[in-house]
Each structure stands twice: as structure tokens, then as C-alpha cells.
C-alpha positions, 0 to 999 in steps of 0.5 A: 500500500503506497502512501501518497504525499497528501494522505495525512491531509486526506485522512484528516478530511475523511475523519472530519466528514466521517464525524459529521456523517455520524452526527447526522446519523444520530451518533454522539460526538466523540469524547476527548477520551477516544483515541484517534485509532478508535475514531478511525475504526468507528468511522470505518465500521459506520461506512461499511455498515452503511455500504459506502465502502467495501469492507476489508478482509477480516485478516486485513482489518488493522489501523493502517488498512482502515486509514487507507480505506478512508483515504480512498473513500474521501478521494472519490468524494472530492472533485477531480481537480481538488488540490489534495488529489494532485500529487 
């Protein structure tokens, strides 16, 4: 899995939009005690449950792969000429 130079910014954007999506679905905001790793997993699982992204194979479900899935998801939501998509 090759990481692009804008992946950290794309992940941050994916998390912001994912949290907003979760709130619209009726979930509470993440408390201060929730780790970033747990936030990634929660957003990933919500998007899988709502069939917005394909689930990873069970043996591939780990932090880096979930982050990569979120980056791919947000990359597909952005317009083609978005600055974060230009490598």
C-alpha cells in the first residue's frame, strides 16, 4: 500500500466528514477520551455498515488498512481537480 504525499491531509478530511456523517446519523460526538485509532475504526465500521465502502478482509482489518480505506473513500468524494488529489 503506497502512501501518497497528501494522505495525512486526506485522512484528516475523511475523519472530519466521517464525524459529521455520524452526527447526522444520530451518533454522539466523540469524547476527548477516544483515541484517534478508535475514531478511525468507528468511522470505518459506520461506512461499511452503511455500504459506502467495501469492507476489508477480516485478516486485513488493522489501523493502517482502515486509514487507507478512508483515504480512498474521501478521494472519490472530492472533485477531480481538488488540490489534495494532485500529487
